[in-house]
C-alpha positions in Angstrom: 0.0 0.0 0.0 1.4 3.4 -1.0 2.1 5.8 1.8 0.7 9.3 1.8 2.9 12.3 1.2 2.2 13.3 4.8 3.4 10.0 6.1 6.6 9.9 4.0 7.7 13.5 4.9 6.7 13.3 8.6 8.4 9.9 9.0 11.7 11.4 7.6 11.5 14.4 9.9 10.6 12.3 12.9 13.5 9.9 12.4 15.9 12.7 11.8 14.7 14.5 15.0 15.2 11.3 17.0 18.7 10.8 15.6 19.6 14.4 16.5 17.8 14.5 19.9 15.7 17.5 18.9 12.2 15.9 18.8 10.6 18.0 21.5 12.0 21.3 20.2 11.0 20.5 16.6 7.6 19.4 17.7 7.0 22.6 19.7 8.2 24.8 16.8 6.2 22.8 14.2 3.1 23.1 16.4 3.5 26.9 16.6 4.3 27.1 12.9 1.2 25.0 12.0 -1.1 27.1 14.3 0.2 30.3 12.7 -0.2 29.0 9.2 -3.7 27.8 9.8 -4.9 31.4 10.5 -6.6 33.5 7.9 -3.8 36.0 8.1 -1.4 33.5 6.5 -3.6 32.2 3.8 -1.8 34.3 1.1 1.6 33.2 2.4 0.6 29.5 2.1 -0.6 30.2 -1.4 2.8 31.8 -2.1 4.6 28.8 -0.7 2.4 26.4 -2.7 2.6 28.3 -6.0 4.4 26.3 -8.8 5.1 29.7 -10.5 7.5 30.7 -7.8 10.9 29.0 -7.7 11.8 26.8 -4.8 14.8 28.9 -3.9 12.6 32.0 -3.6 10.3 30.1 -1.3 13.2 28.9 0.8 14.6 32.4 1.0 11.3 33.7 2.2 11.0 31.0 4.9 14.5 31.8 6.0 13.8 35.5 6.1 10.6 35.1 8.1 11.5 32.2 10.4 15.3 32.0 10.3 16.1 32.6 13.9 12.7 31.8 15.3 12.5 28.0 14.7 14.8 25.0 15.1 17.3 24.9 12.1 16.3 21.3 11.3 12.6 22.3 11.0 13.6 25.3 8.9 15.6 23.1 6.5 12.7 20.6 6.4 10.2 23.4 5.6 12.4 24.7 2.8 12.7 21.2 1.3 8.9 20.7 1.5 8.3 24.0 -0.3 11.1 23.5 -2.9 9.4 20.2 -3.7 6.1 22.0 -4.2 4.5 20.2 -1.2 3.6 23.2 0.9 -0.1 22.5 0.3 0.5 19.3 2.2 2.0 20.9 5.3 -1.2 20.5 7.4 -1.2 16.7 6.5 2.5 16.4 7.3 2.1 18.1 10.6 -1.0 16.0 11.6 1.0 12.8 10.9 4.1 14.2 12.7 1.9 15.0 15.7 0.4 11.5 15.7 3.9 10.0 15.7 5.1 12.3 18.4 2.1 11.5 20.6 2.7 7.8 20.1 6.3 8.2 21.0 5.5 10.2 24.2 2.5 8.0 25.1 0.1 11.0 24.9 -3.6 10.8 24.1 -5.4 13.9 22.8 -8.9 14.0 24.2 -11.7 16.5 23.3 -14.5 17.0 25.9 -17.6 18.8 24.7 -19.8 20.2 27.5 -22.7 22.6 27.8 -20.8 24.8 30.2 -17.0 25.1 30.9 -15.6 22.3 33.0 -14.6 23.1 36.6 -11.0 22.5 37.6 -12.1 19.6 39.8 -14.1 17.9 37.0 -11.3 18.5 34.5 -8.8 16.8 36.9 -11.2 13.9 37.5 -11.7 13.4 33.8 -8.0 13.4 32.9 -7.1 11.2 35.8 -9.8 8.6 34.9 -8.9 8.6 31.2 -5.2 8.4 32.1 -5.9 5.3 34.3 -8.2 3.8 31.7 -5.9 4.3 28.7 -2.5 4.2 30.4 -1.5 7.3 28.6 -0.9 11.0 29.5 -3.9 13.0 28.6 -3.9 16.3 26.7 -7.5 17.7 27.1 -9.1 20.1 24.7 -12.4 21.6 25.9 -15.3 22.7 23.7 -18.5 24.3 24.9 -21.7 23.5 23.0 -24.8 24.7 24.7 -27.0 22.5 22.3 -26.0 19.3 24.2 -28.0 20.8 27.2 -25.9 18.9 29.8 -23.7 16.0 30.3 -20.5 15.4 28.2 -19.2 14.0 24.9 -15.7 12.7 25.1 -13.7 12.0 21.9 -10.3 10.4 21.4 -8.9 8.3 18.6 -11.8 6.5 17.0 -13.8 6.5 20.3 -16.7 8.7 21.2 -18.4 8.5 24.6 -21.7 10.4 24.5 -23.5 11.0 27.7 -25.1 14.3 26.7 -28.6 15.1 27.7 -29.5 15.9 24.1 -28.5 12.4 23.0 -30.4 10.8 25.8 -33.5 12.9 24.9 -33.1 12.0 21.2 -32.9 8.3 22.2 -36.0 8.6 24.4 -37.9 10.3 21.6 -36.9 7.5 19.1 -38.1 4.8 21.6 -41.4 6.6 22.2 -41.9 7.2 18.4 -41.1 3.5 17.8 -43.6 2.3 20.4 -46.4 4.5 19.1 -45.8 3.9 15.4 
């Protein structure tokens, strides 16, 4: 089975980082870079980096001018290579795969908790402790507030979704009542 471009590039970067002992620093810088580039303010810059009409050397010089002393040299060289190979449009995919590999290496599980109101500090700690014990991994929790779920919580990680929201319970009850009447 052919590997995706994101997998090929991220694997190369990941292995090089491990060899050079710079995985944590590169991950941090790549995360900041990815967050910056995903903003609307940088849409034109991504188009510039993705354009086949602009030479690879011009793109690389631009990256060096903008990020030269702000990110790890290994990451800068990698980004220059990616843009020179006209793969800048795949940076999001490359970063997502690199992040997955980093999390696997560091035994981290990214979890999203959706609630109707913000979590209290106590509930946040109980949730991360419980998930940590259940999965055997360190938990990085992202919180989202969605008033439409009315109450309860939806927890998502990997391919798992645990839905104990009031909205889902009401929808299930409605379906049972409708099924009984019909």
